[in-house]
C-alpha positions in Angstrom: -22.1 -38.1 -31.9 -20.4 -36.2 -29.6 -16.9 -36.3 -28.5 -16.2 -38.2 -25.3 -16.0 -35.9 -22.9 -18.7 -34.0 -23.9 -20.9 -37.2 -22.9 -23.6 -36.1 -20.3 -22.4 -36.8 -17.1 -25.8 -39.3 -16.8 -24.8 -41.5 -19.1 -21.5 -42.4 -16.6 -21.7 -45.7 -14.6 -23.1 -45.2 -11.1 -24.6 -41.7 -11.5 -28.4 -41.9 -13.3 -30.9 -39.3 -13.9 -31.1 -38.2 -9.7 -27.5 -38.1 -9.4 -26.7 -36.2 -12.5 -29.2 -33.3 -11.7 -27.7 -32.7 -8.0 -24.1 -33.0 -9.7 -24.6 -30.1 -12.2 -26.4 -28.4 -9.6 -24.4 -28.0 -7.0 -20.9 -28.6 -8.6 -21.3 -27.7 -12.5 -20.6 -31.0 -13.3 -22.8 -31.9 -16.8 -20.7 -33.6 -18.5 -17.4 -36.1 -18.4 -15.3 -33.4 -18.7 -16.3 -31.8 -16.1 -16.6 -34.2 -14.0 -12.6 -35.3 -14.4 -11.8 -31.4 -14.3 -13.2 -31.6 -11.0 -10.0 -32.3 -9.3 -9.0 -33.8 -5.8 -8.0 -30.7 -3.9 -5.5 -32.7 -1.4 -4.5 -36.9 -1.5 -3.8 -38.6 1.1 -1.3 -41.7 1.4 -3.4 -45.2 2.1 0.3 -47.1 1.5 1.2 -47.2 5.3 -0.9 -49.2 7.9 0.2 -48.2 11.0 0.3 -50.5 14.2 -2.0 -48.4 17.1 1.5 -47.9 19.3 2.9 -46.1 15.6 0.2 -43.5 16.0 0.6 -40.1 17.0 -2.4 -37.7 17.7 -0.8 -35.2 15.7 -0.9 -37.0 12.2 -2.9 -35.9 9.8 -4.7 -39.0 8.9 -3.5 -42.6 9.2 -5.0 -46.3 9.0 -4.5 -49.5 11.1 -6.3 -52.8 10.1 -7.5 -54.9 12.7 -10.7 -56.1 14.4 -13.8 -54.7 16.5 -13.6 -56.2 19.9 -16.9 -54.6 20.9 -19.4 -51.8 20.1 -22.2 -50.2 22.2 -24.5 -46.5 22.4 -22.7 -44.8 25.5 -24.0 -41.5 27.1 -27.7 -39.9 26.6 -29.3 -36.9 24.8 -26.6 -34.7 22.6 -24.0 -36.5 24.4 -25.0 -40.0 22.8 -23.2 -41.8 20.8 -21.7 -45.1 19.0 -18.5 -46.4 20.5 -16.5 -49.3 19.1 -12.9 -50.5 20.4 -10.5 -51.6 17.4 -7.8 -54.1 17.9 -5.1 -54.4 16.0 -4.2 -57.5 18.2 -1.8 -55.8 20.4 -3.3 -52.1 21.5 -6.5 -50.6 20.5 -8.4 -47.4 20.2 -11.8 -46.3 19.9 -13.9 -45.5 17.0 -16.2 -42.9 17.6 -20.2 -42.0 15.6 -22.1 -39.2 16.7 -24.5 -39.5 13.8 -25.5 -42.5 11.8 -25.5 -45.2 15.0 -27.7 -47.3 13.9 -26.5 -47.3 10.2 -22.3 -48.2 11.5 -23.9 -50.7 13.7 -25.4 -52.7 11.0 -22.6 -52.3 9.0 -19.6 -54.0 11.2 -19.4 -57.0 12.5 -17.1 -59.0 15.0 -14.5 -61.0 14.0 -13.8 -59.9 10.3 -11.2 -57.3 9.2 -11.3 -54.1 8.6 -9.4 -51.1 7.5 -10.2 -47.8 9.6 -9.1 -44.6 8.3 -9.3 -41.2 9.9 -7.7 -38.6 12.1 -6.6 -39.5 15.2 -7.4 -37.6 18.7 -7.2 -38.0 22.2 -9.1 -37.6 24.6 -8.2 -38.2 28.2 -5.5 -41.2 27.5 -7.5 -42.6 25.4 -6.8 -42.5 21.5 -9.9 -42.3 19.4 -11.2 -41.6 15.7 -14.0 -39.9 14.8 -16.6 -41.1 12.2 -13.6 -42.9 10.2 -13.6 -44.6 7.0 -14.3 -48.5 7.6 -13.3 -51.2 4.7 -13.5 -54.7 4.8 -9.9 -55.7 4.2 -10.9 -57.8 1.1 -12.3 -55.0 -0.2 -9.3 -52.6 0.6 -7.2 -54.9 -1.5 -9.7 -55.8 -4.3 -9.9 -52.1 -4.7 -6.1 -51.2 -5.0 -6.9 -48.4 -2.4 -3.0 -48.2 -1.5 -1.1 -45.5 -2.2 -2.1 -41.3 -3.1 -5.8 -41.0 -3.2 -7.5 -38.2 -4.0 -10.2 -36.0 -1.9 -12.7 -34.5 -3.4 -15.0 -31.0 -2.4 -18.3 -32.2 -2.1 -21.5 -30.9 -0.8 -24.1 -31.7 2.2 -26.9 -32.7 -0.7 -24.6 -34.6 -2.4 -23.4 -36.9 0.6 -26.8 -37.4 1.0 -26.9 -39.0 -2.2 -23.6 -41.2 -1.3 -21.2 -39.0 -3.5 -19.2 -37.5 -0.3 -15.4 -37.3 -1.4 -15.2 -41.5 -1.8 -18.3 -41.7 -4.0 -17.0 -39.3 -6.4 -14.0 -41.1 -6.6 -15.4 -43.9 -7.7 -17.5 -41.9 -10.5 -14.0 -40.7 -11.5 -12.6 -44.2 -11.4 -15.4 -45.8 -13.7 -15.0 -43.2 -16.1 -10.7 -43.4 -16.6 -11.2 -47.2 -16.2 -13.8 -47.0 -19.1 -12.5 -49.1 -22.2 -13.9 -46.4 -24.4 -12.3 -43.7 -22.5 -10.5 -41.3 -24.5 -8.8 -37.6 -23.8 -7.9 -36.3 -27.3 -5.2 -34.2 -27.6 -5.1 -31.0 -28.8 -1.4 -29.1 -27.8 0.9 -29.0 -30.6 3.2 -32.2 -30.7 6.0 -30.1 -30.4 5.5 -28.3 -27.8 5.0 -31.5 -25.5 8.0 -32.8 -26.9 9.9 -29.8 -25.9 8.2 -29.5 -22.3 8.5 -32.9 -21.9 4.7 -33.3 -20.9 2.7 -36.7 -20.5 -0.3 -36.8 -23.1 -3.4 -35.6 -21.9 -4.8 -39.7 -21.3 -2.1 -40.6 -18.7 -2.5 -36.2 -17.4 -5.8 -37.3 -16.4 -5.0 -41.1 -14.6 -1.9 -39.4 -12.4 -4.2 -36.4 -11.6 -6.6 -38.3 -10.0 -4.9 -41.6 -9.3 -1.5 -40.6 -9.2 1.2 -43.9 -9.1 3.6 -41.6 -7.2 3.9 -38.6 -6.6 6.6 -37.8 -9.1 3.6 -38.8 -11.5 1.4 -36.7 -10.0 3.7 -34.2 -10.2 3.6 -34.1 -14.1 0.3 -34.2 -14.2 -0.2 -31.5 -11.8 2.0 -29.5 -14.0 0.3 -30.3 -17.1 -2.9 -28.9 -15.3 -1.7 -25.7 -14.7 0.4 -25.1 -17.9 -3.0 -26.0 -19.6 -5.1 -24.0 -18.1 -2.7 -20.6 -18.1 -1.7 -21.5 -21.7 -4.8 -21.0 -23.2 -5.2 -17.8 -21.3 -2.1 -16.6 -22.5 -3.1 -18.0 -26.0 -6.0 -16.3 -26.4 -4.8 -12.5 -25.0 -2.3 -12.8 -27.7 -4.7 -13.5 -30.8 -7.0 -10.8 -29.4 -4.0 -8.2 -28.8 -2.9 -9.3 -32.6 -6.2 -8.7 -34.1 -6.2 -5.1 -32.3 -3.1 -4.1 -33.9 -4.0 -5.3 -37.3 -7.8 -4.1 -37.7 -7.6 -0.8 -35.3 -5.1 1.8 -37.4 -5.5 4.3 -35.2 -5.0 7.9 -35.2 -1.2 8.5 -36.2 0.4 11.1 -34.8 4.0 12.2 -36.5 4.0 15.4 -35.1 6.1 16.6 -31.5 4.9 19.9 -32.0 5.1 23.8 -30.1 2.4 22.1 -27.0 4.7 19.9 -26.0 8.1 21.4 -26.7 7.0 24.9 -25.3 6.0 22.8 -22.0 8.7 20.5 -22.0 11.2 23.5 -22.0 9.8 26.5 -20.7 7.3 25.2 -17.8 8.5 21.7 -17.0 7.7 22.0 -13.3 10.5 19.8 -12.3 12.8 17.3 -14.0 11.5 14.2 -15.1 13.4 11.1 -13.9 14.9 8.2 -16.4 11.8 6.1 -16.0 9.3 8.8 -16.8 11.8 9.7 -19.8 11.5 6.2 -20.9 7.9 5.5 -20.6 7.2 9.5 -22.4 9.1 7.9 -25.2 7.4 4.0 -25.4 4.4 6.3 -25.8 5.9 8.8 -28.2 6.8 5.7 -30.1 3.3 3.7 -29.7 0.9 7.2 -31.1 3.6 7.6 -34.2 3.1 3.9 -35.3 0.2 4.0 -37.4 -1.3 1.2 -35.4 -3.6 2.4 -32.1 -1.9 1.9 -28.6 -3.1 0.0 -25.8 -0.9 0.8 -23.0 -0.5 0.3 -19.4 0.9 2.8 -17.4 2.1 1.2 -14.3 3.8 3.5 -11.2 3.6 3.7 -7.3 1.7 6.3 -5.5 3.6 9.6 -6.7 5.9 8.3 -8.9 4.5 10.8 -11.6 1.7 8.7 -13.7 -0.1 12.6 -14.3 3.0 14.4 -15.7 3.1 11.7 -18.0 -0.1 11.4 -19.3 -0.2 15.3 -19.4 2.5 15.5 -22.2 0.9 12.6 -24.1 -3.0 14.9 -24.2 -0.1 17.5 -25.5 1.1 14.9 -28.6 -2.5 14.5 -29.2 -3.4 18.2 -29.1 -0.2 19.4 -31.8 -1.7 16.7 -33.9 -4.8 18.6 -34.3 -7.3 15.4 -31.7 -8.5 16.3 -28.3 -7.5 14.0 -25.4 -9.8 12.9 -22.2 -9.2 11.6 -18.9 -11.4 9.6 -17.0 -11.7 8.7 -13.1 -13.8 6.2 -11.0 -14.4 9.3 -8.6 -15.6 12.7 -8.4 -12.6 13.7 -5.8 -10.2 12.0 -8.0 -11.4 13.6 -11.4 -11.7 16.9 -9.8 -8.0 16.6 -8.6 -6.9 15.6 -11.4 -8.3 18.4 -12.7 -7.1 21.0 -11.1 -3.3 19.6 -11.4 -3.9 19.3 -15.2 -5.6 22.9 -15.5 -2.8 24.1 -13.4 -0.1 22.6 -15.8 -1.9 23.8 -19.5 -2.4 27.3 -18.1 0.4 28.7 -19.6 0.2 27.0 -22.9 -3.5 28.8 -23.1 -5.2 25.3 -23.7 -9.3 25.2 -22.9 -10.0 21.9 -20.4 -13.3 21.3 -18.9 -14.3 19.0 -15.7 -17.6 17.0 -16.2 -19.0 14.9 -13.0 -22.2 13.9 -11.9 -22.5 16.7 -9.9 -21.9 19.2 -12.7 -24.9 21.8 -13.5 -27.0 21.6 -16.5 -26.4 24.6 -17.5 -22.6 24.1 -17.6 -22.2 21.2 -19.5 -24.5 22.7 -22.3 -21.5 24.9 -22.6 -18.9 22.3 -22.1 -20.3 19.6 -24.8 -21.1 22.8 -27.6 -16.5 24.0 -27.3 -16.1 19.6 -26.8 -17.8 19.4 -30.5 -16.3 22.4 -32.1 -12.9 21.4 -30.6 -12.3 24.8 -28.5 -12.5 22.5 -25.3 -9.0 20.6 -26.7 -9.0 18.4 -22.7 -11.7 16.9 -21.2 -11.5 15.1 -17.5 -14.5 13.6 -15.5 -15.7 10.7 -14.2 -17.6 7.7 -15.5 -20.0 11.1 -17.0 -17.7 11.5 -19.8 -19.3 8.3 -21.6 -23.1 9.3 -22.0 -24.0 9.5 -25.5 -24.5 13.4 -25.2 -21.3 13.8 -24.7 -19.2 14.2 -28.2 -15.6 14.9 -29.3 -14.7 16.6 -32.3 -11.7 14.2 -32.5 -10.7 12.4 -29.2 -7.0 11.1 -30.2 -6.2 10.0 -26.4 -8.4 8.4 -24.2 -6.5 7.8 -20.5 -8.3 6.0 -18.3 -6.9 6.3 -14.7 -7.4 3.3 -11.5 -9.2 1.3 -14.7 -9.9 -1.6 -12.9 -13.1 0.2 -11.1 -14.3 0.7 -14.1 -16.7 -2.2 -16.0 -15.9 -3.3 -19.1 -18.8 -2.2 -21.1 -18.2 1.2 -19.2 -14.5 1.5 -20.9 -15.9 0.3 -24.3 -17.8 3.0 -24.7 -15.2 5.6 -24.9 -14.9 3.8 -28.6 -17.6 4.8 -29.9 -16.9 8.8 -28.8 -15.4 9.1 -32.7 -15.3 7.3 -36.1 -11.7 7.1 -35.9 -10.1 4.9 -33.1 -8.6 6.6 -30.2 -5.0 5.8 -28.7 -5.9 4.1 -25.0 -3.6 4.9 -22.1 -4.7 3.1 -18.7 -3.0 3.8 -15.6 -3.0 2.6 -12.4 -1.5 3.7 -9.2 -2.3 -0.1 -7.4 0.8 -2.1 -8.4 0.3 -5.3 -9.7 2.1 -8.6 -9.7 4.0 -9.5 -12.6 1.7 -13.0 -12.5 -1.3 -10.3 -12.8 0.3 -8.1 -15.1 0.7 -11.3 -17.5 -2.6 -12.2 -16.9 -5.6 -9.7 -16.1 -3.1 -6.9 -18.8 -1.6 -9.6 -20.8 -2.9 -8.0 -23.9 -1.4 -4.8 -23.7 1.6 -3.1 -23.6 3.0 -2.2 -20.5 5.0 0.8 -19.0 6.7 0.5 -15.5 7.8 3.9 -13.5 9.7 2.0 -11.2 11.6 5.7 -9.5 10.3 8.2 -7.3 10.8 12.1 -8.1 14.1 13.6 -7.2 13.5 15.3 -3.3 10.6 12.2 -2.2 11.7 11.5 1.1 11.0 7.6 2.0 8.0 7.7 4.6 8.4 6.3 7.6 5.6 3.8 8.9 5.3 2.5 12.7 2.8 0.1 14.3 1.2 1.6 17.5 -1.2 -0.2 19.5 -4.2 1.7 21.2 -1.8 2.2 25.1 0.4 4.6 22.7 -2.4 6.6 21.7 -1.7 9.1 24.0 1.8 9.2 22.2 0.3 9.3 18.9 -1.9 12.6 19.9 1.4 14.7 20.9 3.2 13.2 17.8 0.3 14.7 15.9 0.3 17.9 18.2 4.1 18.7 17.6 4.1 18.3 13.5 0.8 20.7 13.5 3.1 23.1 15.5 5.6 22.4 12.6 2.9 23.9 10.1 2.5 20.1 8.7 -1.5 19.0 8.1 -2.7 15.2 9.0 -5.2 12.6 7.5 -6.9 10.0 10.6 -8.7 7.3 8.4 -11.6 5.0 9.7 -12.3 1.8 7.8 -15.0 1.1 5.7 -16.8 -1.7 5.6 -19.7 -2.6 3.5 -21.3 -5.1 5.8 -20.9 -3.3 9.2 -21.7 0.1 6.9 -23.6 1.5 9.9 -21.4 0.5 12.6 -18.3 2.0 10.9 -20.5 5.3 10.5 -20.6 5.2 14.1 -17.3 4.8 14.4 -16.3 7.2 12.2 -18.2 10.0 13.9 -17.3 9.2 17.7 -13.5 9.1 16.2 -14.5 12.7 14.7 -16.1 14.0 18.3 -13.0 12.6 20.2 -10.5 14.7 17.4 -13.0 17.7 18.6 -12.3 16.9 22.5 -8.4 16.1 21.8 -7.6 18.7 19.4 -10.0 21.5 20.4 -10.7 24.8 18.6 -9.7 27.7 18.4 -6.3 26.2 18.2 -7.3 23.1 15.6 -9.3 22.9 13.0 -10.9 19.3 12.3 -12.8 18.3 8.6 -14.5 15.3 7.7 -15.4 13.6 4.4 -17.2 10.1 4.1 -19.3 8.8 1.4 -22.5 9.5 3.0 -21.8 13.2 1.9 -23.3 15.5 -0.4 -20.9 15.9 -3.2 -20.3 19.8 -2.9 -19.9 19.4 0.8 -17.3 17.2 0.2 -15.6 18.6 -2.1 -16.0 21.9 0.4 -14.4 20.1 3.2 -11.3 19.0 0.7 -10.9 22.5 -0.3 -10.5 23.6 3.2 -7.9 21.1 4.1 -6.1 21.4 0.8 -5.8 25.3 1.7 -4.4 24.9 5.4 -7.8 25.9 7.2 -8.4 22.9 8.8 -5.0 20.9 10.6 -6.7 17.5 10.9 -8.9 15.7 8.3 -10.8 12.9 9.6 -12.1 10.3 7.1 -12.9 7.1 5.8 -10.9 5.3 2.6 -12.8 7.7 0.7 -9.7 9.7 0.3 -7.8 6.3 -0.8 -6.8 7.5 -3.9 -6.4 10.8 -5.5 -6.0 13.5 -2.6 -3.0 15.3 -3.1 -1.9 17.8 -0.7 1.9 18.2 0.0 1.8 19.4 3.3 0.2 16.5 5.0 2.7 14.6 6.0 1.0 12.5 8.9 -0.7 9.7 7.9 -2.8 7.7 10.9 -4.8 5.0 10.1 -7.5 3.4 12.7 -8.4 0.0 13.1 -5.1 -1.2 10.3 -6.0 -4.3 10.7 -8.9 -4.6 9.3 -7.5 -2.9 5.8 -6.1 -5.1 3.1 -2.0 -4.6 2.2 -2.9 -3.1 -1.0 -5.1 -0.4 0.5 -2.9 0.2 3.2 -0.4 1.7 0.6 -2.2 3.4 -1.5 -3.7 5.6 1.8 0.0 5.8 2.8 0.5 8.0 -0.8 -1.5 10.0 0.5 1.1 11.4 2.3 4.8 11.8 1.3 4.2 14.5 -1.3 6.1 17.5 -0.2 10.2 18.0 0.2 8.9 17.4 4.5 10.1 13.6 5.8 6.0 12.3 6.6 4.6 9.5 8.6 2.7 6.9 8.5 1.0 5.4 11.7 -0.8 2.0 11.8 -3.2 1.8 14.9 -4.7 -1.5 15.7 -5.9 -3.3 18.7 -3.7 -5.9 20.7 -5.0 -9.2 19.2 -4.0 -9.7 15.8 -4.5 -12.5 13.6 -1.4 -14.3 12.0 -2.5 -12.4 8.6 -2.7 -9.0 9.9 0.7 -9.4 11.7 1.9 -9.6 8.5 0.1 -7.1 6.7 1.5 -4.5 9.4 4.9 -5.8 9.6 5.1 -5.6 5.6 4.4 -1.9 5.3 6.6 -1.0 8.2 9.4 -2.7 6.8 9.3 -1.4 2.8 7.8 1.3 0.9 8.0 -0.7 -2.1 4.5 -1.3 -3.5 5.4 -3.9 -5.7 6.9 -6.1 -3.2 3.7 -5.2 -0.9 1.5 -6.4 -4.1 3.8 -9.6 -4.2 2.8 -9.8 -0.8 -0.7 -9.3 -0.7 -1.4 -11.9 -3.6 0.2 -14.4 -1.2 -1.8 -13.8 1.2 -5.0 -13.1 0.0 -4.7 -15.7 -3.0 -5.8 -14.5 -6.8 -9.9 -15.2 -5.9 -9.7 -11.7 -4.3 -8.4 -9.7 -6.2 -10.1 -6.8 -9.2 -10.1 -8.1 -12.8 -9.8 -11.6 -13.0 -13.5 -12.4 -14.0 -12.9 -9.9 -17.0 -9.5 -11.3 -17.8 -10.9 -15.2 -18.0 -8.6 -16.8 -15.0 -12.0 -17.3 -13.0 -12.1 -20.4 -14.8 -8.4 -21.8 -13.3 -9.1 -25.1 -11.4 -5.6 -25.8 -9.7 -3.4 -22.9 -11.5 -2.5 -21.0 -8.9 -1.6 -17.1 -9.8 0.4 -17.0 -6.3 2.5 -20.1 -6.0 2.5 -20.6 -10.0 4.5 -17.9 -11.6 7.0 -19.9 -13.1 4.3 -21.9 -15.3 2.9 -18.8 -16.0 6.1 -17.4 -17.3 6.6 -21.0 -19.3 3.0 -20.6 -20.9 3.1 -16.9 -22.1 6.5 -18.0 -23.6 5.1 -20.8 -25.4 2.1 -18.8 -26.5 4.4 -16.4 -27.8 6.3 -18.8 -29.9 3.2 -20.1 -31.5 1.4 -16.4 -32.0 4.4 -15.6 -34.0 4.7 -18.2 -36.2 1.2 -18.8 -36.8 -1.3 -15.8 -35.6 -4.4 -17.4 -36.9 -3.4 -21.2 -36.1 -4.0 -22.2 -39.3 -1.5 -24.6 -39.7 -3.1 -28.7 -39.6 -0.8 -29.5 -36.4 -2.3 -26.7 -34.4 -6.4 -27.2 -35.9 -6.9 -28.9 -32.8 -5.6 -25.7 -30.7 -8.1 -23.6 -32.6 -11.3 -25.9 -32.3 -10.4 -26.2 -28.6 -9.4 -22.6 -27.7 -12.5 -21.4 -29.6 -14.7 -23.8 -27.3 -12.9 -22.1 -24.4 -13.6 -19.1 -25.0 -17.1 -19.3 -26.0 -19.1 -16.7 -25.2 -16.6 -14.5 -23.4 -16.2 -10.9 -23.4 -13.1 -10.0 -24.6 -13.1 -6.0 -24.8 -11.5 -3.9 -27.0 -10.7 -1.4 -24.0 -8.8 -3.8 -21.6 
């Protein structure tokens, strides 16, 4: 016999086969448990009954008690509507129905007392309610409607089957009122006692039908805590099992490559943050356990030099290293930078991308397999079956969220031994997301910029200031600097964006004519070799202005470029704006970011642009981005198991997440495999929750 909450939904009083099919199809409700987890998205206060004279049109919802004193059809054609005058004995308002006139006309009668519930509006000088909920006073009292009432999301199809919010409410009430209603407890008793949480039965009752706001607050806390707790528990289990199962290659030596480079060829002094991170990674790789570490740092913080130092440790221990980047531009950028660093050491480095010629590939593969090639840098081409290392000791993955789980996991098949994995990201991650998407990784953060870097000066300019902006660009070019001009690229309107880019390019050629100025262009429709040729012209200083789409968002490093002009900046997200800004400010000179926008801006667009103007701190920007966008749009949530959050909100519930993490860590430290008798229900539920989930070994 199945557990009560696993009972098919068609067996609930008031459902039946037809409604069950609709609930399954539209809301994914298959069982009693699924219905209970279809939580209200808000509550309305039904405790107060207003007099008509007390009603303000600005109120969200009100209810009034009285009688219908007149009714009938009004108007013609599309304006035809059913209007009923509703009086509380002293004053009256109009109840209006634009649809279902015949149905409502047969439902309401004079001389009977009703309760009207709805949104008040002022039409001229007349107070009205459009399509109010109507209940007989006797039914209102009998169903105990008063108090906080749940409001549920539904669909038009369900409404036609009488499963509007009120209909779903009745089903949930039927379920919770059932004499057989059960909600087995699976959190450990000590945890419930420590956090003073209500039990699961009470949780469901008060999240759906709270007796008061305090009980509702406690119920919602428990729901959110559980949602976070199970994800954290699963991540910590995976992390523990992985460290147990995969020993990794021990790197006991810090040899001549690392020491020689550090003492004689380091191009600049490392920041304290970089030194700290190198020590953390050295300890990991020397421990004999496989490293899985996230290296998080703002744009320009110097992650690449840290990654190179780690590669040298691998080479000192007779291993090879790889670096996988999401685009050819970024892979090439890494290749050129690391080749320059490695040249004095005589280390052989290769570049492999989709456009690498067949003849070069053959030589590359032979050198890689023989061990002659020590470092291979490339795109997803690195995970092709033809790529075989002699002994891969360290796999570095840059901007990892752009790769799929299966793509990243294929790195593990390159050798019989398990390589250490260093995941890098230049996208600052809010604390709550870092604990969730990367919850099973150890985290290192570079939170300092290299010495001598000046903060980028950011300003917001409207179309009326365009000539002043052009004048400023000419001043900077006269000083020997270079300029990026970036246009948005939005998939839904790719053709239009392409046209905007080309129009902008033509406009630049007119405003900055030859031979005094040279203008480059880079966009996604170009062939890889043409794109690379344009990038090289700009990097070598042949062109002063680079007109581009956001294809240059990541990985372009031209220290002489000091101005970033972002056109239609209101169309970009905060994180993307910050990444684009990071393309300048890489030299010792003062750099500038100019955000161009139209006059009409939404409230959120204005907040994004204001944030860019007021801070260069990527972590502050990431926190605001999470609050503005919410977690639903953030890369990586689906593969982290967090797409199933129902009530918990990463942008608002950071403290609950922190508590759940602490509780999960404590539990796992005491009972890693959840074998204690009091943890058995928890272990069973954990397996149910994540049945079929793909928790990759490379996060």
